[in-house]
C-alpha positions in Angstrom: 135.6 56.5 132.5 138.3 54.2 134.1 139.8 54.1 137.5 143.4 55.0 137.7 145.5 52.0 137.0 146.8 50.4 140.2 149.3 47.6 140.3 146.7 45.5 142.2 144.1 46.5 144.7 144.9 43.3 146.6 148.5 44.3 146.9 147.3 47.7 148.2 145.3 45.9 150.9 148.2 43.7 151.8 150.7 46.5 151.9 148.5 48.4 154.3 148.5 45.5 156.8 152.2 44.7 156.6 154.3 46.6 159.2 157.6 45.5 157.8 159.2 47.6 155.1 159.7 45.4 152.1 160.5 47.9 149.3 158.5 50.1 147.1 155.4 47.9 147.1 154.7 47.6 150.8 155.1 49.2 154.2 153.2 52.0 155.9 155.1 54.6 153.9 154.3 53.0 150.6 153.3 55.3 147.8 150.7 53.0 146.6 147.2 54.2 147.5 148.5 57.7 148.5 149.1 60.9 146.4 152.6 61.3 147.6 154.5 60.1 144.6 156.0 62.4 141.9 153.9 62.8 138.8 154.7 64.2 135.4 151.6 66.5 135.2 152.2 67.8 131.8 152.9 64.5 130.1 150.5 63.6 127.4 149.3 60.0 128.2 149.1 57.3 125.6 145.6 56.5 126.6 142.9 57.7 129.0 144.2 55.3 131.6 147.7 56.6 131.5 147.3 59.4 134.1 150.1 60.6 136.4 149.5 62.7 139.6 151.5 64.9 141.9 150.2 63.2 145.0 152.0 65.5 147.5 150.3 68.5 145.9 146.9 67.0 146.5 145.0 67.6 149.7 145.3 64.4 151.8 142.2 64.5 153.9 138.7 64.1 152.5 135.4 62.4 153.3 135.0 58.9 152.0 133.0 58.9 148.8 133.7 62.6 148.1 134.5 63.4 144.5 136.3 66.3 143.1 138.3 67.4 140.1 142.0 67.1 140.0 142.0 69.2 136.9 139.7 69.9 133.9 139.9 66.4 132.5 140.6 64.2 135.6 138.2 63.3 138.5 139.3 62.0 141.9 137.5 60.0 144.7 138.1 59.8 148.4 138.9 56.4 149.9 139.7 56.0 153.6 139.9 59.7 153.9 142.4 60.0 151.2 142.2 60.8 147.5 143.0 57.5 146.1 141.3 57.0 142.7 140.5 59.1 139.6 138.8 59.1 136.2 140.2 60.6 133.0 137.4 62.1 131.0 136.7 61.0 127.5 137.4 63.4 124.6 134.8 66.1 124.6 133.9 65.7 128.3 135.2 67.8 131.2 135.4 67.2 135.0 132.6 68.9 136.9 132.0 68.3 140.6 134.1 65.1 140.4 132.4 63.6 137.5 133.1 63.7 133.8 130.2 65.5 132.0 129.3 67.4 128.9 130.8 70.9 129.3 128.5 73.7 130.1 127.9 76.2 127.3 127.8 79.1 129.7 127.3 80.1 133.2 123.6 80.2 134.1 122.2 83.7 133.9 125.2 85.0 132.0 124.2 87.6 129.4 125.9 87.4 126.0 124.4 90.5 124.2 121.4 91.8 122.2 119.6 89.6 119.7 117.1 92.3 118.7 115.7 95.7 119.8 113.9 94.1 122.8 115.6 90.7 123.0 118.8 89.7 124.9 120.7 86.4 124.6 121.5 84.8 128.0 122.6 81.5 129.4 119.9 78.9 130.2 119.3 77.9 133.9 121.1 74.6 133.3 124.1 76.3 131.6 123.7 74.1 128.6 122.6 76.6 125.9 122.3 80.3 124.9 118.7 81.3 124.6 116.9 84.5 123.5 114.7 86.2 126.1 112.3 89.1 125.5 113.1 92.1 127.6 110.6 92.7 130.4 108.0 95.4 130.2 109.0 98.3 128.0 112.7 97.7 128.3 114.9 97.6 125.2 118.2 95.8 124.7 120.9 98.4 124.7 124.7 98.1 125.0 124.4 94.3 125.4 121.6 93.9 127.9 117.9 94.7 128.6 117.4 98.1 130.3 115.1 101.1 130.5 115.4 103.4 127.5 113.7 106.4 126.0 114.1 105.3 122.4 115.1 102.2 120.5 118.9 102.1 120.5 120.7 103.0 117.2 117.4 103.3 115.3 116.9 106.5 113.2 113.6 108.3 113.1 112.2 111.1 110.8 111.8 114.4 112.6 110.2 116.0 109.6 109.8 115.7 105.9 113.5 116.4 105.3 115.3 115.6 108.5 116.0 112.7 110.9 117.8 111.9 114.2 119.1 108.6 115.6 118.7 107.1 119.1 121.9 106.8 121.0 123.5 103.4 121.4 122.4 103.1 125.1 118.9 104.3 124.4 119.2 107.3 126.7 118.3 109.9 124.1 118.5 111.2 120.6 121.4 112.5 118.5 121.2 116.0 117.0 118.9 116.1 113.9 120.5 116.1 110.5 118.9 117.2 107.2 118.4 115.1 104.1 120.0 116.5 100.9 117.9 118.5 98.5 115.6 116.4 96.3 115.4 113.8 99.1 112.8 113.2 101.8 112.8 111.3 105.1 110.8 108.1 104.9 110.8 105.3 107.4 113.8 106.7 109.2 116.0 107.2 106.2 116.6 109.8 103.5 115.5 108.6 100.1 115.0 110.2 96.7 111.6 111.5 95.9 111.3 108.8 93.2 112.0 106.1 95.8 109.5 107.5 98.2 106.9 107.7 95.5 107.2 103.9 94.8 105.5 103.3 98.1 102.4 105.3 96.9 100.1 103.9 94.3 98.8 106.8 92.3 99.2 108.5 88.9 102.3 110.4 90.0 105.5 108.6 89.3 109.0 108.5 87.8 108.7 105.7 85.2 106.1 105.4 82.4 105.4 103.6 79.1 103.9 105.3 76.1 102.7 103.9 72.7 101.9 105.6 69.4 98.5 103.9 69.2 96.8 103.0 66.0 95.2 106.1 64.4 93.1 106.8 61.4 94.8 106.0 58.0 92.3 108.2 56.1 92.8 111.8 55.2 90.9 114.7 56.6 88.8 116.0 53.7 89.2 119.6 55.1 93.0 119.4 55.0 93.9 117.2 52.0 97.6 118.3 52.1 98.1 117.2 55.7 99.5 113.8 56.5 97.0 111.2 57.5 96.5 111.0 61.3 98.6 107.9 61.6 101.6 109.9 60.4 101.1 112.6 63.0 103.6 112.1 65.9 102.0 111.5 69.2 103.2 113.6 72.2 103.8 112.9 75.9 103.2 115.8 78.2 104.9 115.7 81.6 103.6 117.9 84.4 105.9 118.5 87.4 104.0 119.0 90.6 107.1 119.3 92.7 109.5 122.0 93.8 112.5 120.7 92.0 113.1 120.6 88.2 112.8 117.1 86.7 115.4 115.7 84.3 113.8 113.2 81.9 114.8 110.7 79.3 112.9 108.9 76.6 114.2 105.5 75.3 113.1 103.5 72.3 114.1 100.2 70.7 113.4 100.9 67.0 115.2 103.0 64.4 115.0 104.0 60.8 115.3 101.7 57.8 118.5 103.5 56.9 120.0 102.5 60.3 120.0 105.9 61.8 118.3 106.9 65.1 114.8 108.2 64.9 114.1 111.9 65.2 111.3 113.5 67.1 108.5 115.1 65.0 106.9 114.5 61.7 110.1 114.0 59.8 111.0 110.9 61.8 113.5 109.3 59.4 116.0 110.9 57.1 114.3 114.3 57.4 111.4 113.0 55.4 107.6 113.2 56.2 105.4 110.1 56.2 108.3 107.9 57.6 107.9 105.6 60.6 110.4 104.5 63.3 110.1 100.8 62.9 113.3 98.8 62.6 114.3 96.9 65.8 117.4 98.2 67.5 119.1 98.0 70.9 117.3 100.5 73.2 118.7 104.0 73.0 117.8 107.4 74.3 116.1 109.9 72.0 117.7 113.2 71.4 115.5 115.9 73.0 115.8 119.6 72.4 115.0 120.1 76.1 115.1 117.3 78.7 114.0 119.4 81.7 110.5 119.9 83.1 110.6 122.9 85.4 109.0 122.7 88.8 105.3 123.5 88.7 105.2 123.5 84.9 104.4 121.2 82.0 106.5 120.3 79.0 105.4 118.7 75.7 107.7 116.0 74.2 106.9 115.4 70.6 108.0 111.8 69.7 108.9 110.0 66.5 106.2 108.6 64.4 105.9 105.0 65.6 102.3 104.1 64.7 101.4 100.6 65.7 99.1 99.5 62.9 97.0 96.3 62.8 97.6 93.0 64.6 101.3 92.8 65.2 104.1 92.4 67.8 106.7 95.2 67.4 109.3 96.8 69.8 107.6 100.2 69.6 107.0 101.2 73.2 108.5 104.4 74.6 110.2 104.2 78.0 110.0 107.4 80.0 112.1 108.0 83.1 112.3 111.1 85.3 114.5 111.9 88.3 111.6 113.6 90.0 107.9 112.5 90.3 105.8 113.8 87.4 102.3 113.3 86.0 102.3 111.9 82.4 99.7 112.2 79.7 99.9 111.2 76.0 98.0 112.9 73.2 97.6 111.5 69.7 98.4 114.2 68.6 98.7 116.9 71.2 97.5 119.8 69.0 94.5 119.0 66.9 96.6 120.3 63.9 93.8 119.5 61.5 94.3 115.9 62.1 90.6 115.6 62.9 91.4 112.3 64.8 92.7 112.9 68.3 92.4 111.6 71.8 94.4 111.6 75.0 95.4 109.1 77.8 96.4 109.4 81.4 99.5 107.3 81.7 100.0 105.1 84.8 103.4 104.7 86.5 105.3 101.5 86.3 104.8 100.8 90.0 101.0 100.8 89.6 100.8 98.3 86.7 99.2 94.9 87.1 99.1 91.4 85.6 95.4 91.2 84.7 93.1 93.4 82.7 89.9 93.4 80.6 89.8 95.3 77.4 87.3 98.0 76.2 86.7 98.8 72.6 84.1 99.4 69.9 83.3 97.5 66.7 85.7 97.7 63.8 84.3 98.9 60.5 85.4 97.2 57.2 86.6 99.2 54.2 83.5 100.9 52.8 82.7 103.4 49.9 86.3 104.3 49.3 87.1 104.8 53.0 89.8 102.5 54.6 88.8 100.1 57.3 89.0 101.3 60.9 89.7 98.9 63.7 89.1 98.6 67.4 92.1 97.3 69.4 93.6 96.2 72.6 97.4 96.8 73.1 99.7 95.1 75.6 103.2 96.5 76.5 106.0 94.4 78.0 107.6 96.7 80.6 110.1 94.4 82.3 113.4 92.8 81.2 113.4 89.1 80.2 110.4 87.3 78.7 106.9 88.2 79.6 104.2 85.6 78.8 100.8 87.1 78.0 97.6 85.1 77.7 94.8 86.8 75.7 91.3 85.5 75.3 89.5 87.8 72.8 85.8 88.3 72.9 85.5 88.8 69.2 87.5 87.6 66.1 90.9 89.2 65.8 92.8 89.9 62.5 95.7 87.4 62.3 99.1 88.4 61.1 101.4 85.3 61.4 104.4 87.1 59.9 104.0 89.8 62.5 103.7 87.4 65.4 99.9 87.1 65.7 99.6 84.2 66.5 103.1 83.0 67.6 102.4 79.3 67.5 103.5 78.8 63.9 100.0 78.4 62.5 98.6 80.7 59.8 94.9 81.3 60.5 93.0 84.2 58.9 91.6 85.1 62.3 92.1 84.5 66.0 88.9 82.9 67.3 86.8 84.5 69.9 86.8 82.7 73.3 90.1 80.9 72.6 93.1 81.7 74.7 96.3 82.6 72.8 99.8 82.8 74.3 102.4 85.4 73.4 106.0 85.8 74.5 107.1 89.4 74.7 110.4 91.2 75.4 110.8 94.5 77.0 109.6 97.3 74.6 107.5 94.8 72.7 103.9 96.0 71.9 101.3 93.4 71.2 98.5 95.0 69.2 95.3 93.1 68.4 92.8 94.6 66.0 89.3 93.2 65.7 87.8 92.0 62.5 85.5 94.5 60.8 81.8 93.5 61.1 78.5 94.9 59.8 76.2 92.6 61.7 73.0 94.3 63.0 73.4 92.9 66.5 75.5 90.6 68.7 78.9 90.9 70.1 81.2 92.7 67.6 84.1 94.2 69.6 86.9 93.4 72.0 85.3 94.7 75.2 85.7 92.1 77.9 88.9 90.6 76.3 90.8 89.0 79.1 94.6 89.8 79.3 96.7 88.0 81.9 100.5 88.0 82.1 103.2 86.4 84.3 104.7 89.9 84.9 103.2 93.3 85.1 102.3 94.9 81.8 100.7 98.1 80.6 97.5 97.8 78.6 95.8 100.3 76.3 92.5 100.0 74.4 90.6 102.1 71.9 89.8 102.5 68.2 91.6 103.8 65.1 88.7 106.1 64.4 85.0 105.5 65.0 81.7 107.4 65.1 79.4 107.3 68.1 75.7 108.2 67.7 72.5 108.6 69.6 70.3 105.6 68.8 67.2 107.8 69.2 68.4 110.1 66.4 69.0 107.3 64.0 67.3 108.1 60.7 66.5 111.7 61.7 67.6 114.0 58.9 68.2 116.8 61.4 71.2 114.9 62.8 74.1 113.6 60.9 76.7 111.0 61.9 79.8 113.1 61.3 82.4 112.4 62.4 84.7 109.6 63.3 87.5 110.1 65.8 90.5 108.2 67.3 89.9 106.7 70.7 92.4 105.6 73.3 93.0 105.1 77.1 95.4 103.3 79.3 93.4 100.8 81.4 93.5 100.2 85.1 94.7 96.8 86.3 91.9 94.6 87.7 93.5 94.8 91.2 92.6 98.6 91.3 89.0 98.3 90.2 86.2 99.3 92.6 82.5 98.8 93.0 81.2 102.3 92.8 81.5 104.9 90.0 80.0 108.4 89.7 79.1 108.8 86.0 78.6 112.5 85.1 77.4 113.6 81.7 80.1 115.5 79.8 79.5 119.3 79.4 76.4 119.3 77.3 76.7 120.3 73.6 73.0 120.5 73.0 70.7 117.5 73.0 73.5 115.1 73.2 74.0 111.9 75.2 77.0 110.0 76.5 77.6 106.3 76.1 78.7 104.2 79.0 80.4 100.8 79.0 80.5 98.8 82.2 82.6 95.6 82.5 82.5 93.0 85.3 85.7 92.0 87.0 84.2 88.9 88.6 81.2 86.7 88.3 77.6 87.6 89.2 78.0 91.4 89.5 74.6 93.1 90.1 74.4 96.8 89.0 72.3 99.5 90.5 72.0 103.2 89.4 70.5 106.3 91.0 68.5 107.5 89.2 67.5 104.4 87.4 69.2 104.1 83.9 67.4 101.9 81.5 69.6 98.9 80.4 71.9 99.3 83.4 69.9 99.5 86.6 69.0 96.0 87.8 71.3 94.3 85.3 73.5 91.4 86.5 76.7 90.5 84.7 77.0 86.8 85.0 80.7 86.3 84.2 83.9 88.2 84.6 84.5 90.1 81.4 80.7 90.4 80.6 79.7 94.0 79.7 76.8 96.3 79.0 76.7 99.5 77.0 74.0 102.2 77.4 73.4 105.8 76.5 72.1 108.5 78.8 71.8 112.3 79.0 71.7 112.1 82.8 74.4 111.9 85.4 74.1 108.9 87.8 75.6 107.0 90.6 76.6 103.4 89.7 77.0 100.8 92.5 77.9 97.1 92.0 78.1 94.0 94.1 81.6 93.3 92.7 84.5 94.9 90.8 83.6 96.9 87.7 85.3 99.0 85.1 83.3 102.0 83.8 84.2 103.9 80.6 82.6 107.1 79.2 82.3 107.8 75.5 81.4 111.1 73.9 79.2 111.2 70.7 80.1 112.6 67.3 79.8 116.3 66.5 76.8 115.8 64.2 74.8 114.4 67.1 75.0 117.7 69.0 73.2 121.0 68.6 76.3 123.0 69.0 78.1 121.1 66.2 81.3 120.8 68.1 83.5 118.0 69.5 83.6 114.4 68.4 84.1 111.0 70.0 86.4 110.5 73.0 87.0 107.7 75.4 87.6 108.3 79.1 88.1 105.7 81.9 86.0 106.6 84.9 88.0 106.0 88.2 86.1 104.2 90.9 85.2 106.4 93.9 87.6 104.6 96.2 90.5 105.9 94.0 89.6 109.6 94.2 92.4 112.1 95.2 92.4 115.3 97.0 94.9 117.0 94.7 95.4 116.9 90.9 97.7 118.5 88.4 96.6 118.3 84.8 97.5 119.7 81.4 94.9 120.5 78.7 95.6 119.8 75.1 96.4 122.5 72.5 94.2 123.5 69.5 90.7 123.0 71.1 88.0 125.6 71.3 87.1 124.8 74.9 88.6 122.8 77.7 86.5 121.5 80.6 86.9 119.9 84.0 84.1 117.8 85.6 84.6 117.8 89.3 82.7 115.2 91.5 82.6 115.9 95.2 80.9 114.7 98.4 78.3 117.4 99.1 79.9 120.3 100.9 83.6 119.5 100.4 85.7 122.6 99.6 87.3 122.5 96.1 89.6 125.0 94.4 90.9 125.3 90.9 94.2 127.1 90.5 93.6 128.5 94.0 90.1 129.9 93.3 87.3 128.3 95.4 84.6 126.7 93.3 81.4 128.2 94.6 78.5 126.1 96.0 76.2 127.5 93.3 78.3 125.8 90.6 77.6 122.4 91.9 74.5 120.3 91.2 73.2 117.3 93.2 72.9 113.9 91.7 72.9 110.2 92.6 71.5 109.7 96.1 71.8 113.4 96.8 75.0 113.2 98.9 77.2 113.9 95.8 77.5 116.8 93.5 79.2 117.7 90.2 80.4 120.9 88.6 81.6 121.9 85.1 84.6 124.3 85.1 85.8 125.9 81.9 89.6 126.3 81.9 92.1 127.9 79.5 94.8 126.0 77.7 97.6 125.0 80.0 98.5 123.5 83.4 95.9 123.5 86.2 95.8 122.3 89.8 92.7 121.1 91.6 92.7 120.7 95.4 90.0 119.6 97.9 89.6 119.0 101.6 88.6 115.4 100.9 89.1 113.1 97.9 87.1 114.2 94.8 86.8 112.9 91.2 88.1 114.7 88.1 87.6 114.3 84.4 89.4 116.5 81.8 88.2 117.0 78.2 88.1 119.4 75.3 86.0 120.2 72.2 87.1 121.4 68.8 85.9 121.4 65.3 85.3 117.7 64.4 87.7 116.7 67.2 87.8 116.1 71.0 90.0 114.6 73.6 89.5 113.4 77.2 91.0 111.5 80.1 90.6 111.1 83.8 92.4 113.8 85.7 94.2 111.3 87.9 93.5 108.5 90.4 94.9 106.5 93.2 95.6 102.9 92.2 95.5 101.2 95.6 95.0 97.5 95.5 
């Protein structure tokens, strides 16, 4: 700051003491030292010292030392009771109380508006900044300031499943309710599609799934020599619609026929010829379906092209399923036993429930023997997202290599992938990585892919099973009264590690006469101790030292399994020849952990089976109904620690609903002549 430029302060003093008029620089009426000279107020000065004033317009009396502002950029000072000096403020400064200072941002206490539902922006006490202040008490910020309200201004709220209203701008009340459109629901204060609302719920009901025509038996059924081998039977996806609106669905694939045409659904997949496979990579396209609607409350079977994934290979053979309404999805290989004599089913898990880490479950492969082709155990990984998915696999047993088919992908050409070594694979959406274990005939030791670790950088779907295998009761081995017939296809989609639990209720399948079930338990972390009630030999008291370690036992009893860490439990049914009733065959069923039980299930049994069964597991006393009929207390038996019960319910072919007052467990399976299928009836998949 600079004082106003005077001619000379000394001249000013002299002029004041000289009574004789001597011109413009002296005399008592001199303009010097007084604001009585004309000024060009609107002149732009050349520098901050070039300031001109209208002296006569300025108050003449003041208190010595008093300071004031002449205008926004000029300060004045009182000398000898007269305004006689001034500062011109530097650029960026303004005059305040006679001094040049940084301009205030605002007036202290001034309110600028709302910064949030309960926050207002106001001027700081020194006027230098705008600050956010929380509204006091239960006040909300409405119409620019904090005030008492009855609701949060402008925020919508659901008034029911299908309607909502919005708080008025001033928070004084609610608008009139409005309805969501049909096929939408109100969730979190907004109307969303049923599919969008379902994404927030982790269970087996969804709008997007992936299916695979998993490796099936290449051998013929001796009882039906004119039938195609099981690998050439098309697999089916059955969609069940639990809602009140019809679901429109589409199925997309990324392979075509060798002739270049799109694949057809059914046995005659390519060029209207049997024993053809949809296998040539193509840009993904929608399959042509005879009917793309699943009516509300009903089930529809969708028979798909033959796309059998055989042996160790990477191929774009996944099937992408999309629905505009939430549905439940199952796959059957095939759906109707159709004399294939090699069948099983899987509960499909929605895209939003998939994970990045899994452990496989399988049984030993059998090499070619006595004119019969080899049968392989497998784990199968599906890339479900766009872009590249990197999958790391550490097999627990030797895997058949197929360098030309992408196994391995590192350019090497080994005969096998080595157990315990980690292999990396890059997959594109629709790619299926199938790893088949080497056939072995060793009398003991690890011989299958159970415990194989799969870890990806994006979510993937993982399946596991066997082309076709026999399962026997070790106590009947060598007994001529029991035969080993027959082998059967096994498959199941696996739960991601994040959804595993530490308790499973393992209920023997509906007895077929002196039969046992096999159980496989895999650890999801290190040092998992297992306890069963009642005690099951080989399982109770066992500790699994490392994640991926497993144990397999057989038992004719039902039991409660508790662990100190995460576990995966799998149930296996024995071959028909190991039963007195001579019915059924092997099947593989994932046992959901108790924490993932549901209070409502909608299921579909398969076609072509003599009997279909439900196993229901409930906390003692919980009310359960099947298709609206209450399951009587006399139908349940106690097991485990006595606080849980199970029941076997025979059901007809078709769609069925199970409801309960509290979450219960459900397994679904069926027996036929040298065939069986089974799958868990559903599950939550909460992390």
